[in-house]
DRENPA-3360 file (N, C-alpha, C; in nm, 2 decimals, always signed):
BEGIN
1 = MTLQAQFA = +0.07/-0.12/+0.00/+0.00/+0.00/+0.00/+0.09/+0.13/+0.01 ~ +0.04/+0.22/-0.09/+0.14/+0.34/-0.09/+0.11/+0.43/+0.03 ~ +0.20/+0.51/+0.07/+0.21/+0.61/+0.19/+0.07/+0.69/+0.18 ~ +0.05/+0.74/+0.04/-0.08/+0.82/+0.03/-0.20/+0.73/+0.07 ~ -0.20/+0.60/+0.02/-0.32/+0.52/+0.07/-0.33/+0.51/+0.22 ~ -0.22/+0.48/+0.28/-0.22/+0.45/+0.42/-0.25/+0.58/+0.49 ~ -0.22/+0.70/+0.43/-0.26/+0.82/+0.51/-0.41/+0.84/+0.48 ~ -0.47/+0.80/+0.38/-0.61/+0.80/+0.36/-0.68/+0.72/+0.46;
9 = QAQADSKT = -0.63/+0.61/+0.47/-0.68/+0.49/+0.56/-0.69/+0.53/+0.70 ~ -0.56/+0.60/+0.74/-0.55/+0.65/+0.88/-0.66/+0.76/+0.92 ~ -0.68/+0.84/+0.81/-0.78/+0.94/+0.82/-0.92/+0.88/+0.87 ~ -0.94/+0.78/+0.79/-1.09/+0.71/+0.81/-1.07/+0.64/+0.94 ~ -0.96/+0.57/+0.97/-0.96/+0.50/+1.09/-0.98/+0.59/+1.22 ~ -0.92/+0.73/+1.20/-0.92/+0.82/+1.31/-1.06/+0.85/+1.34 ~ -1.16/+0.83/+1.25/-1.30/+0.86/+1.29/-1.36/+0.74/+1.37 ~ -1.30/+0.63/+1.37/-1.38/+0.51/+1.44/-1.28/+0.44/+1.53;
17 = LSERPDNM = -1.22/+0.54/+1.61/-1.13/+0.51/+1.73/-1.23/+0.46/+1.84 ~ -1.19/+0.36/+1.90/-1.27/+0.33/+2.03/-1.30/+0.42/+2.14 ~ -1.19/+0.51/+2.16/-1.22/+0.63/+2.24/-1.15/+0.75/+2.19 ~ -1.20/+0.86/+2.23/-1.14/+0.99/+2.18/-1.01/+1.02/+2.26 ~ -0.90/+1.05/+2.17/-0.80/+1.08/+2.22/-0.78/+1.23/+2.31 ~ -0.69/+1.25/+2.40/-0.69/+1.36/+2.48/-0.65/+1.47/+2.39 ~ -0.69/+1.59/+2.43/-0.67/+1.73/+2.35/-0.53/+1.74/+2.30 ~ -0.42/+1.72/+2.37/-0.29/+1.73/+2.31/-0.27/+1.64/+2.20;
25 = TMLKMYAL = -0.31/+1.51/+2.21/-0.30/+1.42/+2.09/-0.39/+1.46/+1.96 ~ -0.51/+1.52/+2.01/-0.61/+1.57/+1.89/-0.53/+1.69/+1.83 ~ -0.47/+1.77/+1.90/-0.39/+1.87/+1.82/-0.28/+1.83/+1.76 ~ -0.19/+1.72/+1.79/-0.08/+1.65/+1.72/-0.16/+1.60/+1.59 ~ -0.27/+1.54/+1.61/-0.32/+1.47/+1.47/-0.36/+1.57/+1.38 ~ -0.42/+1.68/+1.43/-0.46/+1.78/+1.34/-0.35/+1.84/+1.28 ~ -0.23/+1.87/+1.35/-0.12/+1.94/+1.29/-0.05/+1.84/+1.19 ~ -0.03/+1.71/+1.22/+0.03/+1.62/+1.12/-0.07/+1.60/+1.01;
33 = FKQGSSGD = -0.21/+1.61/+1.01/-0.28/+1.58/+0.90/-0.27/+1.71/+0.80 ~ -0.28/+1.82/+0.87/-0.27/+1.95/+0.79/-0.13/+1.97/+0.70 ~ -0.02/+1.93/+0.79/+0.12/+1.93/+0.73/+0.13/+1.81/+0.62 ~ +0.07/+1.70/+0.64/+0.06/+1.61/+0.54/-0.01/+1.64/+0.42 ~ -0.11/+1.69/+0.44/-0.21/+1.72/+0.33/-0.19/+1.88/+0.26 ~ -0.14/+1.96/+0.33/-0.14/+2.09/+0.28/+0.00/+2.16/+0.27 ~ +0.11/+2.09/+0.35/+0.25/+2.14/+0.37/+0.25/+2.24/+0.48 ~ +0.32/+2.35/+0.47/+0.36/+2.43/+0.56/+0.22/+2.53/+0.59;
41 = VQGERPGM = +0.22/+2.58/+0.72/+0.12/+2.66/+0.77/+0.09/+2.77/+0.68 ~ -0.04/+2.81/+0.65/-0.07/+2.93/+0.57/-0.16/+3.00/+0.64 ~ -0.16/+3.14/+0.60/-0.26/+3.24/+0.66/-0.19/+3.30/+0.80 ~ -0.26/+3.40/+0.85/-0.23/+3.46/+0.96/-0.27/+3.38/+1.10 ~ -0.19/+3.39/+1.20/-0.22/+3.34/+1.33/-0.37/+3.42/+1.37 ~ -0.45/+3.32/+1.43/-0.57/+3.38/+1.47/-0.56/+3.46/+1.60 ~ -0.65/+3.55/+1.62/-0.64/+3.66/+1.73/-0.67/+3.59/+1.86 ~ -0.61/+3.66/+1.97/-0.61/+3.62/+2.12/-0.75/+3.56/+2.16;
49 = TDFVGRAK = -0.87/+3.61/+2.12/-1.00/+3.55/+2.14/-1.04/+3.41/+2.08 ~ -0.97/+3.37/+1.98/-1.00/+3.25/+1.91/-0.90/+3.14/+1.96 ~ -0.93/+3.10/+2.09/-0.83/+3.00/+2.15/-0.81/+2.86/+2.08 ~ -0.91/+2.80/+2.03/-0.90/+2.67/+1.94/-0.83/+2.71/+1.82 ~ -0.89/+2.79/+1.75/-0.81/+2.82/+1.64/-0.65/+2.87/+1.64 ~ -0.61/+2.93/+1.74/-0.49/+2.99/+1.77/-0.41/+2.85/+1.81 ~ -0.47/+2.77/+1.89/-0.39/+2.64/+1.92/-0.37/+2.56/+1.81 ~ -0.47/+2.53/+1.71/-0.44/+2.45/+1.59/-0.35/+2.52/+1.51;
57 = WDAWNELK = -0.34/+2.66/+1.48/-0.24/+2.72/+1.41/-0.10/+2.70/+1.47 ~ -0.09/+2.73/+1.59/+0.04/+2.69/+1.65/+0.10/+2.54/+1.64 ~ +0.01/+2.45/+1.67/+0.04/+2.31/+1.66/+0.10/+2.29/+1.52 ~ +0.03/+2.34/+1.42/+0.06/+2.31/+1.27/+0.19/+2.39/+1.24 ~ +0.20/+2.52/+1.29/+0.31/+2.59/+1.27/+0.45/+2.54/+1.33 ~ +0.44/+2.45/+1.43/+0.55/+2.38/+1.49/+0.61/+2.29/+1.41 ~ +0.53/+2.24/+1.31/+0.58/+2.14/+1.20/+0.65/+2.20/+1.07 ~ +0.65/+2.34/+1.06/+0.70/+2.41/+0.95/+0.84/+2.35/+0.91;
65 = GTSQEAAQ = +0.84/+2.31/+0.79/+0.97/+2.27/+0.73/+0.96/+2.11/+0.72 ~ +0.87/+2.05/+0.79/+0.86/+1.90/+0.79/+0.80/+1.87/+0.65 ~ +0.85/+1.76/+0.59/+0.81/+1.72/+0.46/+0.66/+1.66/+0.46 ~ +0.59/+1.66/+0.37/+0.46/+1.62/+0.37/+0.46/+1.47/+0.39 ~ +0.55/+1.39/+0.32/+0.58/+1.25/+0.34/+0.59/+1.22/+0.48 ~ +0.69/+1.28/+0.54/+0.72/+1.25/+0.69/+0.61/+1.28/+0.78 ~ +0.54/+1.39/+0.76/+0.42/+1.41/+0.85/+0.31/+1.32/+0.82 ~ +0.30/+1.27/+0.70/+0.20/+1.16/+0.65/+0.22/+1.04/+0.73;
73 = QQYVDLVE = +0.35/+1.00/+0.73/+0.40/+0.87/+0.79/+0.39/+0.89/+0.94 ~ +0.40/+1.01/+1.00/+0.39/+1.02/+1.15/+0.23/+1.01/+1.18 ~ +0.15/+1.06/+1.11/+0.02/+1.07/+1.13/-0.02/+0.93/+1.12 ~ +0.02/+0.85/+1.01/-0.02/+0.70/+1.01/+0.02/+0.62/+1.13 ~ +0.16/+0.65/+1.16/+0.21/+0.58/+1.29/+0.12/+0.62/+1.42 ~ +0.09/+0.75/+1.42/+0.01/+0.79/+1.56/-0.12/+0.74/+1.55 ~ -0.19/+0.72/+1.46/-0.32/+0.67/+1.45/-0.31/+0.52/+1.48 ~ -0.22/+0.45/+1.40/-0.20/+0.31/+1.44/-0.18/+0.27/+1.58;
81 = GLKD = -0.10/+0.36/+1.65/-0.09/+0.34/+1.78/-0.21/+0.37/+1.88 ~ -0.29/+0.45/+1.84/-0.41/+0.48/+1.90/-0.53/+0.36/+1.89 ~ -0.50/+0.29/+1.76/-0.60/+0.19/+1.75/-0.58/+0.07/+1.85 ~ -0.47/+0.05/+1.91/-0.45/-0.07/+1.98/-0.53/-0.06/+2.12;
% end
């Protein structure tokens, strides 16, 4: 299976996990997914009143410079670890 196919399968699997991951894991999943699908962070950092948007942007921004392939592999590995 190609990395792209594994990434797509991990995305589907993430929606059927037996229990919801904690918030920090969810942020990591979001950031890895965005980096793996869109590349480096885009747009401006959300304002102080948008706590969720700001946390998501910051998590994604921390992965700046990570290749899309590396982010996809990390995402696949993270979701696989959560399935156990």
